[in-house]
N, C-alpha and C positions, 0 to 999 in steps of 0.2 A: 316855733321856728321863725327866726328873724331873716326874712328874705328881702333883699334889695331888688326892686323891680327895675330892670334895665330898660332902656328905650332903643338900643341899637339892634333891632331885630331885622332880619331880611323880610322885606315886604314884597308881595303878600305871603303870609304864612301858608295859606291854602292856594296852591297854584292850579292853573287851568287843566293840566293833564292828570292830576291826582284822582284816585278812585274815591267815590263817596258812597256810603251805604245808608242813606236816609230811608226810613220805612215809616209808614203811618203807625202812630202809637196805638197798640192794642195789646191784649193779653199775651200774644205770642212774641211781641217785640220789646216789651217793657221789662225792666229788671224786676227781680223778685221782691226787693225791698219796698214796702208800702211807703215809707218815708221818702225814699228817693223818687218813687213814682209821683208823689205829691208835688215835688219840686218840678219835675219834668212836665206835668200836666196842668200846672197852675195857669189859668187863662189871663190873669191880671198882669200888671206891669212888673217885670223883674226888677227894674230899677227901684221901684217903691218897696219891693220885698227885701232887696239887699240893704236898703237904708234902715230897715227895721232891725238889722243885725249888726249895725256898726254906728259909731259916732261920726265918722268921716268917710263919706262916699266920694270916689274920684274916678274919672274916666281918663285913661292914658291911651292916647291915639298912637297906634303902630303905624298907620298910614291911611290916606284916602286919596285916590287918584283914579283916572280913567282905566278901565280894564275890560276884560272879556267875560261875558256871562258863561258859566260852565253849562254843559249839557243837562246836568241834573237840576240846575237852577232855571234853565230855560223852560222846564215843565211848568213852572209857576209864572215866569216873567215873559216868556216868548223870546224869540231870537233877535233881540234888539242889538244892533251893531255897536251902539254907543251906550256905555254904562259907567257908573262909578262904583268902585269897591272900597269899602271902609272896614278896617279891622282895628279893634280896640281891646284893651284890658279893662275890666270893671273891677275896681279895688275897694276893699273894705278896710278901713284903718291902715292903709298903706300896703295891704296884702292882696295879691291877685285872687279873685274868686271866679271870674268868668272871662273866657276869650269869646268875643262876639265878632261875627262877620256879617255885614249888611251889604246888599247889592241894590243899587238904584238905577233903573233904566234912565236914559237921558230925559225922557218925558217927565219922569217924577222929579228929577233935578230941576227942570225948568218950571215946575209948578210953584207959583209964588206962595200959595197957601201953605206949602210944606216947608219951604226954606231949608232944604236938605244940604245945600252948599255952604250954609253958614253955621253948621253945628259946632265946629271947633272941638273943645273939650266938654261940651254939653252932652248929656246922655240922649241917645236917639229914642230910647224907650219912653222916657218922660215926655218927649216932644210928640211922639206918635199918639200916646194915650191922651194927649190934650186935644187931639183932633175930634171935632164933634161927630163926624160920620165914620169913625174908625170901625173897620170890620177885621176880625182875625180869622184866617183860614185854619184848616186842619193842622194839628200838631204832628210833626214827624220827629222821630228819635233816631239816634245813632250811637254806637259804641266806637270808641277810638282806642286803638292799641298803643302801648308804650312807644312803638317805633313809627307811629303815624306822625305827621307834621305837628299836630297839636300835642301829642304825647311827648314829642321831643321838646316842644316849647315849654311844657310843664317842667321837664327836667332842666332845661336851660334856666328856668326861674329858681332852681334849687330844690325841687321836690323829687321824691323817689319815683321810679318808673312804676306806672300803674295804668289800669284801664280807666277811661274817662267816659262820661255820658254827656250827650248834648241833645238839644231840641231845636226845631226850626219851624217857622210859620211864615206865611205870606200875609202881609197886612195890606189892606186897601183903605185909602183915604183920599179925598179930593179927586176921585176918579183915577188915581194912580196906584201902582203896586210897589211894595218894598219887601224884599225877602230878608229875614233876620234869623241868623243861626247863633245859638248861645251854647257854649260848652263849659261845663263846670270843672274848674281846675284848682290847683294850689290849695289855699286855706279854706275853700268853700265846704260847707256842710255836705252838699251832694258828692263832692270828690271823696270825702272821708267815708260817706255811706257806701260809695261804690267800692272802695277798698275793703270795707268790712264785709260787703256782700260776696266778694270773691273769696275772702279768707274763711268765711263761715261754712 
């Protein structure tokens, strides 16, 4: 499928009032597919993993601007009144593989060692995994229906309506926390596996 990735999306894709069903990853919350589980539970850098599957890796920024931490995000980050919301598409050979949403409390943005305000089109994952004191928290997973905001984004990109899987973790580095959610969409292997899982 030849999909032209648009850049004129309504930002943010995930809005403050929308419901989220993130659950700690375990046998009851994970998909049946062992191959899909392997993608969701991989503790290493997703950026590095994606680069192994394509010749050209690219970050397309949907938006990054001040925003409000959602209640389900506050469980990890606290009720910080000031935060930045960053949403991007991670693309392999020009095709979207991942929708990623990152939330940085203002304290993390202000931390010089992290330089989160200067990411631009650079991947956050590679930046975080370069931090010498990085710690990754527990992995949460979630299913997204075709009529969810991310399901609709997937269809806006030209893909059929389907259920999608994502994962989320809180990272700690330089004394600060960053919450990163990654949902597999489009041309990604996990999106194809999710579709096969439903049809089988």
